[in-house]
LUMTOR-71075 format. One record per residue (C-alpha): residue in three letters; z, y, x. Coordinates in steps of 0.001 Angstrom, whole numbers, plus 500000, padded with zeros to 6 digits. Example, Ala and Ser with C-alpha at 12.3 -4.5 7.8 and 13.67 -1.06 7.14 Angstrom:
# residues 2
ala507800495500512300;ser507140498940513670;
# end
This chain:
# residues 549
met472552478468497766;thr475499477316499889;thr477800474604498553;thr481291474081499961;val483986471563499069;phe487662472076499881;arg489961469061499842;gly492821467409501678;gly495647469711500638;arg497246471523497724;val495366474054495587;phe497434476860494092;thr495292478075491226;ala497482481070490262;asp496627480515486602;ala499150481235483892;ala499799477542483285;gly500790476913486901;thr498063474302487380;ser498080472507490720;cys495300470283492074;ser493858469069495361;ala490121469858495521;val487711472678494726;ala483927472892494912;val481965476110495338;ser478253476728494896;gly476282479956494831;gly479409482017495333;arg481138480592492244;ile483725477885491682;val481987474924490069;ala484700472236490079;val488508472196490203;gly490594469022490231;gly490890466024492540;asp488539464101494819;arg486884462425491852;thr486169465782490235;val484323467143493268;glu482586463850494140;pro479234464817492493;val479139468020494555;leu480352466379497753;arg477137464427498244;glu475067467601498562;ala477661469935500106;asp476655472117503056;asp480250472272504264;val483367470216503614;val486597472005504542;asp489523469718505286;leu492628471602504233;ala494641469317506539;gly497697469496504321;gly497478473269504022;leu497174475400500920;leu494064476782499234;leu494715479759496992;pro492844482737495521;gly492118485628497843;phe495015488051498101;gly494640491432496417;asp496416494424497937;ala497261496687495009;his498352499648497160;val496859500172500603;his495331502888502778;pro492690501005504782;val490923503937506396;leu494196505493507553;gly495174502117508978;gly491785501698510594;leu491981505157512192;glu495347504287513719;arg493964501025515092;ile491083502805516851;arg493243505712518136;cys496756505968519604;asp498217503036517714;leu502030502934517716;ser502391500380514925;gly502970497422517246;ala506001498965519006;gly509483499817517813;thr511373501845520435;ala511224505421521683;asp510535504214525231;ala507640502044524064;tyr506167504941522104;ala506373507214525153;arg504618504582527275;ile501826503980524748;ile501224507695524133;gly501204508450527851;glu498775505620528581;tyr496501506751525752;ala496548510369526949;arg495660509330530505;ala492902507017529279;his491330509789527169;pro491476512987529233;asp488450514344527357;arg490197514378523983;glu491637517782523167;trp494138516356520647;ile496199513164520740;leu495798511575517304;gly496987508254515891;gly500421507312514599;gly502512504469513239;trp505959505149514735;ala509154503931513055;met511952506318512171;glu514695503914513257;ala513510504199516863;phe515064507671517087;pro518614508945516498;gly518886509841512842;gly515210508970512432;arg514232512304514000;pro512058512429517131;his511834515707519069;arg508807517533520409;ala510345517571523914;ala509878513798524221;leu506258514139523144;asp505617517084525461;ala506860514971528367;val503924512564528007;val501133514767526596;gly501865517974528517;asp500287521021526960;arg497916519040524752;pro498429519185520978;ala499515515885519437;leu499779514907515764;leu501285511478515094;pro502271510509511528;asn505003507929511146;arg504489504576509463;asp505041505843505953;his502876508941506530;his505518511112504898;ser506479512707508226;ser504645513658511411;trp505785514050515018;val503968516929516711;ser504011518498520151;thr504898522073521046;ala501217522840521582;ala500401521560518090;leu503086523786516554;ala501644526746518439;arg498096525978517261;ala499382525956513674;gly501433529137514144;ile504688527373513221;gly507809529053514597;arg511388529833513692;asp510267532325511018;thr507801529982509328;pro509121529133505842;asp509140525584504529;pro506204524918502199;ala507085524140498596;asp506240520468499031;gly507661519841502497;arg510234520632505163;ile510145521725508811;glu512989520135510788;arg514756522703512985;asp517143522819515933;pro520515524549515398;asp518935527765516713;gly516214527590514065;glu513345526474516301;pro511105523714514874;thr511909520334516402;gly508404518924516059;leu509203516785513012;leu507399517806509832;his507972516229506420;glu505517515868503533;gly503389519005502997;ala504724520638506166;ala502610518211508197;asp499509519643506523;leu500152522928508351;val499239521156511603;ala496720518704510142;arg494516521562508945;val494103522921512511;ala493584519507514120;pro490030518227514669;ala488555517006511423;asp487578513365511166;thr483833512890511339;gln482061510670508838;glu481370508284511704;asp485111508151512498;leu485880507189508912;asp483052504639508771;ala484318502953511935;ala487872502977510599;leu486791501310507339;ala484900498610509223;glu487924497851511418;ala490265497909508417;gln488123495469506429;arg487934493096509401;tyr491717493198509784;leu492478492850506065;his490130489861505738;ser492045488241508622;cys495160488587506440;gly493423486814503553;ile492821489991501534;thr489618489949499504;asn490183492885497145;trp492278496005497230;gln493097499330495616;asp492821502226498042;ala495721504399496962;trp494392507719498231;val490718508592497864;ala490234512334498095;val486736513622497345;pro486305517153498702;gly483329519238497711;asp481698518612501065;gly482439517252504513;pro483414513777505711;asn485583511737503362;val486785508206502635;his484856508039499367;glu481594508538501231;ser482500505800503733;tyr482950503335500889;arg479644504389499340;arg477827504063502663;ala479305500633503369;asp478475499455499873;ala474883500683500143;ala474508498993503535;gly475858495716502184;thr478709495678504708;leu481473496211502144;thr482370492590501490;ala485741493347499876;lys485975494320496206;val487486497792496266;thr489030499994493601;gly489436503580494733;ala492294505614493283;leu490981509170493213;trp493523511715494425;trp495154514022491879;asp495511517541493295;arg499129518295492456;ser498561522032492943;cys496414521969489792;pro497946524327487161;pro498243523236483511;glu495278525318482421;ala493002523508484911;val494009519931484092;ala491034519336481800;asp488629520584484472;gln490084518305487144;val489943515305484793;ala486298516081483994;his485478516348487712;leu487078512978488443;ala485202511443485504;glu481919512632487042;ile482809510927490321;arg483719507749488440;ala480386507687486618;ala478342508348489760;thr480175505605491660;ala479652503072488888;ala475930503875488795;arg475380503479492526;cys477858500926493894;arg478361497180493574;asn481663496416495309;tyr483270499856495058;arg484563501482491852;thr486750504513491076;pro488386503924487666;ser491880504885488876;val493648508154489740;lys496577508436492142;val499437510717491107;met502132511161493737;gln505418512081492091;asp507894512149494994;gly508483511423498678;val510708508876500418;val514447508256500604;glu514683508409504408;thr513733512096504467;phe515605512911501236;thr512289513720499523;ala512397510879496965;ala513367512353493587;met516833511166492523;leu518794511492489282;glu522013512052491234;pro522177513913494563;tyr522006512283497965;leu525243511754499865;asp525962513288503247;arg526947511271506331;his530552511224505142;gly529705509843501699;his530125513132499849;pro527577514343497261;thr525223517085498393;asp523166519391496207;asp519912517685497279;his518090515689494578;gly514843515306496544;leu511391516524495561;gly509607515964492267;phe506037517034492942;leu504939517505489337;asp507216519129486801;pro508005516460484161;ala506266518452481426;leu503128518834483547;leu503271515156484507;arg503190514239480805;val500173516496480250;val498318515078483266;thr499077511460482395;thr498055511892478760;ala494807513598479764;leu493882510920482313;asp494712508139479868;ala492612509775477173;ala489698509966479613;gly489932506217480234;phe491503506387483690;gln494115504039485012;val496933506051486612;his498392504792489885;phe501775506460490427;his503806506815493610;ala507418506644492413;ile510262505809494804;gly513384507559493511;asp514996506797490155;arg514215510281488827;ala510542509899489759;val510424506483488070;arg511995507875484903;asp509672510884484849;val506651508584485162;leu507837506219482430;asp508468509232480181;ala504917510397480899;leu503495506989479989;glu505501507054476780;ala503999510454475987;ala500484509113476685;ile501020506243474250;ala502358508641471633;gly499315510855472061;asn496556508301472576;gly497857504984471305;thr498059501831473409;ser495259500841475752;asp494300498394478479;arg494364500974481269;arg496950498945483240;his498800501958484617;his501052500998487502;leu503995502372489455;ala504039501665493180;his507076501317495470;leu509948501415492946;gln512666501588495557;val515431502837493271;val515157502145489541;his517972503001487141;pro518945499786485288;ser518289501392481905;asp514663502006482906;val513862498438484010;pro513084497083480495;arg510781500035479804;phe508049498606482066;his507365495748479662;arg507691497951476581;leu505219500484477943;gly502790497961479432;ala503331499413482914;thr502742497148485908;ala505341497103488683;asn503373497396491919;leu505743495946494535;gln505803496541498290;ala508055493563498847;leu508291493754502642;trp510660496714502294;ala513285494814500273;ala515341493665503248;his517996494806505682;glu516541496494508762;pro517518499652510682;gln515641502074508428;met517380500572505423;asp520844500219506947;glu521007503468508907;leu518752505892507054;thr518984504745503433;leu522126502895502355;pro524650505503503593;phe522884508282501683;leu522474506376498416;gly525960504946498095;tyr527296502556495451;pro526077501606492873;arg522707503163493565;ala522077501135496722;ala522272497971494608;trp519469499210492332;gln516865498938495081;tyr513716496891494584;pro514796495154491333;phe512019492545491386;gly514051489850489651;asp515164492146486852;leu511601493354486321;leu510429489739486063;arg513245488779483679;thr512491491703481372;gly508811490775481157;ala507160493346483413;ala503718492554484799;leu503929492274488596;ala501392493095491286;met501882493395495032;gly500569495512497863;ser501458496480501398;asp501034500273501687;trp499475499559505095;pro499613501306507564;val503131502150506379;ser503951498481506987;ser502141495284507845;pro499341494246505467;asp500280490565505911;pro500811489216502359;leu502712486179503651;ala505335488361505317;ala505797490312502077;ile505963487124500000;his508572485767502418;val510756488821501718;ala510131488691497978;val511486485125497939;asn514233485445500589;arg515108489186500566;val515228488799504362;leu512542489651506926;pro510763486692508552;gly512817485433511460;ala515783487720510698;thr519372486539510452;thr520630489438508338;pro522203488814504933;pro519773489108502019;leu519377492492500345;gly520244491901496691;pro519594488137496571;glu519779488200492767;gln516490490129492830;ala514563487403494667;leu511381485988493120;pro510278482342492927;leu507539481524495430;ala504946480779492744;thr505685484126491046;ala505329486054494300;leu502057484309495152;arg500711484960491695;ala501678488651491897;tyr499722489001495161;thr496662487237493716;ala496266487226489938;gly498623490185489476;ser496757492478491832;ala493397491323490463;ala494609492270486983;val495642495752488126;asn492164496177489567;his490561494900486336;leu489031492028488310;asp490846489237486494;asp487732488033484681;gly486088487315488015;thr488745486671490639;gly492495486354491228;ser492783482713490175;ile490954479469490846;ala488982478294487812;val485468477115487105;gly483101480063486815;lys485197482509488813;ala484107484076492088;ala484916481957495123;asp487294484475496691;leu489543482030498530;val492067481760501336;val493056478697503371;leu496562478590504877;asp497481476378507821;arg500413474896505897;asp501742474554502377;pro504721476902501984;phe505870474906498939;asp506529471891501167;gly508908473534503644;pro512167475470503397;arg511735478908501933;arg513011480516505138;glu509762479362506783;ile507345480916504266;gly506547483724506688;thr505368481299509361;ala502277480323507352;arg499017481733508686;val495573482396507235;val492912480214508846;arg489918481034506637;thr488960483729504119;tyr486001483608501721;val484470486253499464;asp481947485035496888;gly481826481740498741;thr480883483341502071;glu483275482961504983;val484400486418506154;tyr487187485283508519;arg488039482197510529;ala491010481982512902;
# end
């Protein structure tokens, strides 16, 4: 039984009272003492390890309440574009990858940023120039669009006469030919003819993702997209295999994917199927559970697929007739939400546009009317545009606001691909973190990695400053900034609560699991513009060190 004492810095407990102390003792994977040097003195004499915080900060392990680890891991072990930001850099990386892997029939990977291309729209010609006649399928960072080569379009049979699918759009040249940019469900037309991921691919991706997330201080997460097909390789099986092997050190909640093509008459059958998966997972796994279901209600603003109450503007500021895409009809969404709630599921919603947010809140209201209140802890992720009249409804309905705070800042995708098409006053309704806090909403945080960096400290920096780390841009809606302690608590205790882990982790208290993170500095001691410079130096899960810088 290993005993560790942490001292020599500040301890941010993340408890509701805002308790602060300077020393913590851990034994047998649990916290056994919290206080000052005198409190941990009895343990210190028999400690196996004494960690000098060196003026840094000890806090609970971060919880990522909305992340796609296996997708991120696949990108990291394939053609990874996430570390670059220009069209030229992407061409270089893709070309180098293609030359280094001449045996691979398809070029797979992704992580490109829309702002690297004029209008956010890359063309297949640029991809063809570096991959030749090989098919390539490269999702962008938000995975709502994919850049594909001419050969990939041909493999999928996509041409000028191919109609847009109901849940997506094929970008086209003026002459009607596909450009190689596919949005939402249109990307599935190519994905279904690309080589399928093997179970070994997914296992390797999960292992790499866990290693990377632990290096960011993340000790628990909610995987926001766990599809469980009838057979074949899948993410769910990778989690089960890792858990059985004892290599899944993180505490993982899987959000089972809701098939939005499910008709009303089949809702009960799909709910029953998901309940069977939930029961089997609970019976077999220790660190992996599936009590949540992911319902995706719309797309993203940059491709005009987020569902909006009022239409998007054109490049000249004039209203169009485009309100975006609502994937589930509001009436069906109410039926689905009520059925999942009645079956004891937490519902994890993707809602970016103000119409999607309203439809989801209406569905939660219907679930309460039909089933009564519960402790399901339903949550809405992203919340880019929220109509002011809907902000107070989060608290009234017991809905958690699941924030991806890194996006709440000026950067090219925001300034060039979002603000002009939202217009005033809608642009000012973006990411209303402060208003949600002031109206009593429960807050959690996540990254949506690989859409953006999984670094919690970068996201917390933006939540507090409304400016990206190191940027000199003006803040985006400074009145919506959060206090540092609130942002830290949302990324620790808040995310643990969403994952129903709050009895065991998410804060530092005697008896709780020793899921802990050590930072190299105390962000409370410096100017808030330097929050993003803090770095994780150690991460512990159940008292065992899983990362050291």
